[in-house]
N, CA, C and O of each residue as an XYZ file, in Angstrom:
524
protein
N      18.945     12.033     34.446
C      17.909     12.212     35.227
C      17.442     10.707     35.987
O      17.975      9.678     35.572
N      16.710     10.652     36.799
C      16.133      9.308     37.594
C      14.759      9.591     38.068
O      14.450     10.678     38.555
N      14.001      8.675     37.930
C      12.497      8.438     38.463
C      12.673      7.978     39.828
O      11.609      7.945     40.447
N      13.595      7.650     40.419
C      13.629      6.744     41.402
C      14.414      7.955     42.661
O      15.051      8.990     42.468
N      13.950      7.142     44.128
C      14.641      8.234     44.979
C      16.509      7.636     45.254
O      17.139      6.581     45.322
N      16.721      9.002     45.326
C      18.425      9.160     45.502
C      18.844      9.047     46.993
O      18.153      9.524     47.892
N      20.045      8.373     47.214
C      20.330      8.242     48.095
C      21.946      9.291     48.528
O      23.124      8.934     48.548
N      21.431     10.379     48.765
C      22.237     11.524     48.825
C      23.552     11.377     49.808
O      23.414     11.106     51.000
N      24.775     11.572     49.228
C      25.715     11.774     50.834
C      25.531     12.692     51.653
O      25.969     12.664     52.803
N      24.936     13.515     51.218
C      24.848     15.006     52.109
C      23.412     15.348     52.313
O      22.549     15.099     51.471
N      23.161     15.983     53.570
C      21.729     16.335     53.950
C      21.751     17.756     54.107
O      22.633     18.240     54.816
N      20.792     18.600     53.471
C      20.352     18.242     52.276
C      21.503     18.158     51.072
O      22.669     18.465     51.319
N      21.142     17.780     49.942
C      22.182     17.280     48.934
C      22.472     18.851     48.174
O      21.685     19.797     48.148
N      23.482     18.800     47.741
C      23.921     20.002     46.825
C      24.077     19.879     45.537
O      24.332     20.835     44.805
N      23.907     18.412     45.052
C      24.085     18.332     43.626
C      23.963     16.792     43.362
O      23.863     16.069     44.354
N      23.962     16.314     42.312
C      23.573     14.914     42.028
C      22.718     14.353     41.377
O      21.784     15.115     41.130
N      22.557     12.993     40.831
C      21.136     12.557     40.093
C      19.921     13.246     40.803
O      19.757     13.525     41.990
N      19.120     13.435     39.705
C      17.706     14.208     40.253
C      16.802     13.878     39.259
O      17.132     13.350     38.198
N      15.550     14.205     39.604
C      14.399     14.054     38.849
C      14.249     14.804     37.406
O      14.981     15.789     37.310
N      13.472     14.535     36.315
C      13.262     14.988     35.290
C      12.761     16.349     35.422
O      13.318     17.222     34.756
N      11.799     16.652     36.179
C      11.097     18.110     36.508
C      11.793     18.678     37.698
O      12.231     18.065     38.672
N      11.823     20.196     37.403
C      12.522     20.750     38.596
C      11.512     21.350     39.570
O      10.368     21.489     39.137
N      11.765     21.720     40.802
C      10.841     22.339     41.671
C      10.727     23.869     41.178
O      11.688     24.430     40.652
N       9.517     24.490     41.377
C       9.500     25.789     41.067
C       9.950     26.439     42.253
O       9.788     25.966     43.378
N      10.657     27.793     41.944
C      10.968     28.599     43.056
C       9.982     28.992     43.870
O       8.803     28.736     43.626
N      10.409     29.704     44.995
C       9.137     30.359     45.855
C       9.291     29.582     47.347
O      10.235     28.859     47.664
N       8.217     29.889     48.111
C       8.290     29.347     49.646
C       7.389     28.158     49.712
O       6.224     28.304     49.342
N       7.715     27.242     50.053
C       6.763     26.116     50.549
C       6.801     25.943     52.134
O       7.757     26.134     52.886
N       5.308     25.469     52.487
C       5.220     25.470     53.790
C       5.305     23.801     54.131
O       5.135     23.448     55.298
N       5.545     22.896     53.186
C       5.316     21.676     53.496
C       6.899     21.013     52.702
O       7.550     21.635     51.862
N       7.204     19.778     53.185
C       8.239     19.364     52.662
C       7.878     18.999     50.945
O       6.791     18.624     50.504
N       9.106     19.232     50.202
C       9.141     19.233     48.466
C       9.877     17.718     48.472
O      10.396     17.212     49.467
N       9.805     17.124     47.167
C      10.479     15.913     46.786
C      11.978     16.428     46.561
O      12.244     17.265     45.698
N      12.798     15.940     47.287
C      14.519     16.383     47.427
C      15.034     16.528     45.931
O      15.615     17.541     45.539
N      14.734     15.278     45.024
C      15.255     14.928     43.946
C      14.849     16.321     42.714
O      15.593     16.644     41.787
N      13.515     16.955     43.031
C      13.311     17.918     42.385
C      13.853     19.332     42.722
O      14.015     20.241     41.907
N      14.071     19.366     43.860
C      14.687     20.332     44.441
C      16.197     20.535     43.817
O      16.669     21.592     43.397
N      16.834     19.238     43.866
C      18.383     19.032     43.266
C      18.260     19.752     41.751
O      19.053     20.620     41.387
N      17.276     19.321     41.016
C      17.119     19.625     39.728
C      17.186     21.075     39.579
O      17.818     21.607     38.667
N      16.430     21.827     40.622
C      16.503     23.682     40.735
C      17.867     24.041     40.835
O      18.353     24.863     40.059
N      18.567     23.456     41.785
C      20.031     23.591     41.923
C      20.476     23.640     40.841
O      20.803     24.742     40.401
N      20.617     22.617     40.150
C      21.302     22.536     38.820
C      21.163     23.716     38.030
O      22.150     24.310     37.596
N      19.732     24.173     37.774
C      19.509     25.316     37.249
C      19.835     26.667     37.857
O      19.329     27.653     37.321
N      20.667     26.841     38.977
C      21.057     28.177     39.430
C      20.167     28.431     40.459
O      20.481     29.431     41.104
N      19.091     27.825     40.860
C      18.489     28.104     42.404
C      19.398     27.685     43.623
O      20.161     26.733     43.784
N      18.999     28.857     44.506
C      19.622     28.419     46.206
C      18.171     27.721     46.561
O      17.026     28.046     46.250
N      18.663     26.689     47.296
C      17.335     25.849     48.395
C      17.971     26.250     49.495
O      19.163     26.090     49.755
N      16.920     26.922     50.317
C      17.257     27.163     51.672
C      16.092     26.248     52.468
O      14.871     26.301     52.317
N      16.733     25.547     53.201
C      15.744     24.475     53.953
C      15.759     24.842     55.449
O      16.628     25.554     55.951
N      14.819     24.347     56.061
C      14.298     24.927     57.677
C      13.845     23.802     58.158
O      13.221     22.982     57.485
N      14.181     23.657     59.598
C      13.597     22.906     60.372
C      12.240     23.305     60.735
O      12.073     24.457     61.135
N      11.275     22.526     60.651
C       9.682     22.813     60.931
C       9.526     23.404     62.193
O       8.372     23.780     62.401
N      10.373     23.615     63.155
C       9.694     24.127     64.542
C      10.797     25.576     64.318
O      10.975     26.210     65.358
N      11.325     25.968     63.400
C      11.524     27.390     63.101
C      10.792     28.382     63.654
O       9.687     28.507     63.128
N      11.004     29.048     64.439
C      10.130     30.603     65.052
C       9.914     31.164     63.837
O      10.577     31.317     62.811
N       8.562     31.495     64.293
C       7.646     32.304     63.455
C       8.078     33.596     62.436
O       7.787     33.631     61.241
N       8.849     34.669     63.175
C       9.811     35.545     62.843
C      10.610     35.211     61.754
O      10.794     35.808     60.694
N      11.110     34.036     62.233
C      12.264     33.598     61.175
C      11.656     33.112     59.855
O      12.113     33.241     58.720
N      10.695     32.615     60.197
C       9.878     31.914     59.033
C       9.506     33.006     57.839
O       9.615     32.884     56.619
N       9.024     34.128     58.645
C       8.478     35.481     58.016
C       9.452     35.778     56.801
O       9.174     35.883     55.607
N      10.819     35.894     57.522
C      12.210     36.374     56.866
C      12.576     35.625     55.585
O      12.903     36.152     54.522
N      12.461     34.162     55.876
C      12.632     33.331     54.741
C      11.432     33.214     53.582
O      11.656     32.759     52.461
N      10.046     33.723     54.050
C       9.300     33.904     53.126
C       9.349     35.216     52.253
O       9.058     35.300     51.059
N       9.764     36.197     53.069
C      10.157     37.477     52.189
C      11.332     37.501     51.473
O      11.475     38.349     50.592
N      12.408     36.502     51.779
C      13.512     36.345     50.786
C      13.076     35.820     49.512
O      13.416     36.284     48.423
N      12.246     34.754     49.708
C      11.681     33.824     48.745
C      10.926     34.858     47.605
O      10.973     34.621     46.398
N      10.234     36.023     48.180
C       9.557     36.703     47.474
C      10.189     37.447     46.637
O       9.856     37.593     45.461
N      11.251     38.026     47.241
C      12.399     39.206     46.622
C      13.216     38.619     45.772
O      13.713     39.339     44.906
N      13.552     37.223     45.797
C      14.903     36.502     45.078
C      14.188     35.550     44.093
O      13.432     34.647     44.451
N      14.562     35.898     42.592
C      13.459     35.240     41.642
C      14.126     33.440     41.622
O      13.520     32.499     41.109
N      15.252     33.362     42.199
C      15.956     31.770     42.282
C      16.223     31.542     43.641
O      17.389     31.401     44.008
N      15.426     31.497     44.318
C      15.385     30.903     45.673
C      14.134     30.124     46.197
O      12.981     30.551     46.259
N      14.503     29.151     46.485
C      13.493     28.011     46.884
C      13.533     27.566     48.288
O      14.538     26.933     48.612
N      12.699     27.761     49.115
C      12.500     27.713     50.347
C      11.435     26.593     50.762
O      10.318     26.592     50.244
N      11.878     25.480     51.872
C      11.129     24.229     52.277
C      11.337     23.936     53.506
O      12.313     24.593     53.870
N      10.952     23.315     54.327
C      10.958     22.692     55.716
C      11.697     21.342     55.270
O      11.612     20.901     54.124
N      12.416     20.746     56.274
C      13.318     19.584     55.780
C      13.590     19.094     56.965
O      14.581     19.502     57.570
N      12.659     18.018     57.568
C      12.552     17.466     58.732
C      13.788     17.054     59.571
O      14.045     17.240     60.761
N      14.569     16.351     58.443
C      15.870     15.781     59.133
C      17.088     16.728     59.272
O      18.222     16.320     59.522
N      16.748     18.054     59.085
C      17.967     19.103     59.094
C      18.814     18.971     60.356
O      18.322     18.839     61.476
N      20.013     19.013     60.121
C      20.967     19.014     61.304
C      21.100     20.323     61.907
O      21.467     20.305     63.082
N      20.954     21.101     61.546
C      20.786     22.574     62.019
C      19.529     23.282     61.708
O      18.738     22.838     60.876
N      19.295     24.587     62.489
C      17.910     25.233     61.975
C      17.525     25.739     60.474
O      16.404     25.824     59.972
N      18.792     26.047     59.914
C      18.668     26.282     58.620
C      19.995     26.122     57.730
O      21.134     26.367     58.127
N      19.634     25.660     56.444
C      20.552     25.366     55.342
C      20.455     25.933     54.239
O      19.451     25.726     53.558
N      21.587     26.885     53.736
C      21.444     27.106     52.233
C      22.093     26.470     51.544
O      23.312     26.537     51.707
N      21.573     25.643     50.552
C      22.274     24.790     49.501
C      22.359     25.607     47.895
O      21.359     26.165     47.443
N      23.399     25.587     47.298
C      23.355     25.774     45.857
C      24.338     24.700     45.350
O      24.888     23.970     46.175
N      24.531     24.598     44.315
C      25.085     23.360     43.227
C      26.417     23.045     43.832
O      27.209     23.946     43.557
N      26.992     22.031     44.607
C      28.149     22.138     44.864
C      28.549     22.984     46.192
O      29.657     22.826     46.705
N      27.614     23.873     46.714
C      27.976     24.622     47.852
C      26.894     24.434     48.768
O      25.802     24.029     48.368
N      27.196     24.789     50.379
C      26.384     24.770     51.327
C      26.938     25.580     52.454
O      28.133     25.596     52.745
N      25.905     26.323     53.137
C      25.994     27.058     54.332
C      24.933     26.627     55.259
O      23.718     26.581     55.062
N      25.796     26.239     56.583
C      24.775     25.856     57.729
C      24.475     27.071     58.725
O      25.365     27.917     58.814
N      23.466     27.223     59.384
C      23.134     28.299     59.972
C      22.689     28.131     61.247
O      22.576     26.969     61.637
N      22.347     29.223     62.160
C      21.504     28.646     63.478
C      20.615     29.669     63.486
O      19.861     29.608     64.457
N      20.374     30.846     62.555
C      19.223     31.296     62.392
C      18.950     31.729     61.014
O      19.793     31.565     60.133
N      17.779     32.289     60.784
C      17.277     32.640     59.472
C      17.803     33.982     59.204
O      17.899     34.418     58.057
N      18.210     34.767     60.446
C      18.563     36.295     60.884
C      20.036     36.463     60.537
O      20.515     37.596     60.482
N      20.743     35.426     60.312
C      22.165     35.303     59.914
C      22.533     35.993     58.569
O      22.132     35.644     57.459
N      23.419     37.101     58.873
C      23.470     38.022     57.685
C      24.325     37.163     56.728
O      24.452     37.762     55.661
N      24.910     36.056     56.735
C      25.670     35.476     55.742
C      24.749     34.586     54.751
O      25.225     34.065     53.742
N      23.162     34.434     55.183
C      22.452     34.113     54.528
C      22.362     34.923     53.224
O      22.599     34.352     52.160
N      22.098     35.963     53.246
C      21.927     37.005     51.970
C      22.953     37.107     51.442
O      22.838     37.710     50.375
N      23.994     36.789     51.678
C      25.331     36.920     51.076
C      25.518     35.821     50.146
O      25.853     35.929     48.966
N      25.276     34.772     50.775
C      25.214     33.288     50.093
C      24.132     33.376     48.789
O      24.415     32.891     47.693
N      23.052     33.959     49.025
C      22.285     33.952     47.812
C      22.701     34.837     46.935
O      22.707     34.459     45.763
N      23.090     36.031     47.192
C      23.792     37.204     46.308
C      24.958     36.604     45.296
O      25.236     36.993     44.162
N      25.475     35.670     45.967
C      27.021     35.022     45.333
C      26.479     33.874     44.463
O      26.711     34.051     43.267
N      25.749     32.623     44.791
C      25.311     31.658     44.145
C      24.248     31.358     43.319
O      24.103     30.492     42.457
N      23.381     32.417     43.828
C      21.958     32.212     42.786
C      22.320     32.808     41.643
O      22.757     33.954     41.535
N      22.053     31.663     40.393
C      22.345     31.667     39.200
C      24.054     31.865     38.976
O      24.604     32.413     38.021
N      24.646     31.282     40.089
C      26.402     31.355     40.050
C      26.970     30.445     38.983
O      26.325     29.537     38.460
N      28.153     30.736     38.715
C      28.992     29.803     37.899
C      29.114     28.490     38.309
O      29.438     27.590     37.535
N      28.867     28.323     39.509
C      28.979     26.710     39.772
C      27.849     25.883     39.103
O      28.034     24.755     38.645
N      26.634     26.557     39.085
C      25.300     25.734     38.455
C      25.502     25.272     36.858
O      25.860     26.020     35.949
N      25.273     24.258     36.780
C      25.676     23.696     35.045
C      24.590     24.102     34.353
O      24.698     24.279     33.139
N      23.482     24.296     34.948
C      22.520     25.027     33.811
C      21.902     26.298     34.219
O      20.679     26.379     34.336
N      22.872     27.531     34.493
C      22.437     28.603     34.842
C      22.051     29.260     33.886
O      22.315     28.965     32.721
N      21.272     30.387     34.292
C      20.545     31.146     33.333
C      19.405     30.892     33.007
O      18.864     31.723     32.277
N      18.521     29.525     33.463
C      17.340     28.946     33.334
C      16.200     29.701     34.365
O      16.502     30.219     35.440
N      15.023     29.652     33.874
C      14.059     29.943     34.668
C      13.704     28.826     35.860
O      13.886     27.618     35.708
N      13.241     29.352     36.901
C      12.922     28.634     38.039
C      11.313     28.498     38.315
O      10.813     28.324     39.426
N      10.532     28.624     36.945
C       9.298     28.706     37.057
C       8.838     27.696     35.700
O       9.507     27.572     34.673
N       7.471     26.993     36.002
C       7.189     26.181     34.785
C       7.894     24.651     34.951
O       8.204     23.898     34.028
N       8.057     24.412     36.445
C       8.336     23.133     36.630
C       7.207     22.703     37.272
O       6.071     22.866     36.826
N       7.534     22.046     38.523
C       6.395     21.568     39.277
C       6.148     21.801     40.637
O       7.202     21.714     41.268
N       5.110     22.082     41.397
C       4.797     22.915     42.506
C       3.970     24.072     42.587
O       3.730     24.771     41.602
N       3.535     24.293     43.706
C       2.887     25.767     43.782
C       3.136     26.463     45.298
O       2.478     26.374     46.335
N       4.227     27.108     45.013
C       4.708     27.702     46.340
C       3.791     29.023     46.622
O       3.070     29.629     45.827
N       4.023     29.259     47.892
C       3.089     30.364     48.428
C       3.620     31.621     48.449
O       2.949     32.567     48.860
């Protein structure tokens, strides 16, 4: 664990050094601390990041997904290279839309997946107040 910012080689990151506290899963309308989100990935979460200018209908779809799935973390990420990115520990999927059917498949496969070093842990009781 580290308490200093990390220069990750990938945007958004899919693993590596991270904060001692994990980010609670759920939907966030404001950016979150990357190092906390990476800790959530280690615990088996899927982190779905989106550009702040994502259309309202797609934001609603992401909000519903975060409510439905217990290990999904959703937050804006201003420097995102594409509109939506789904990340799990060591895995990533870049998408042009939140409506892409591959997003749900990615979540089903990698949420609490074998790739996560600390899979099986809860994604509540960390930090943050999702909406």
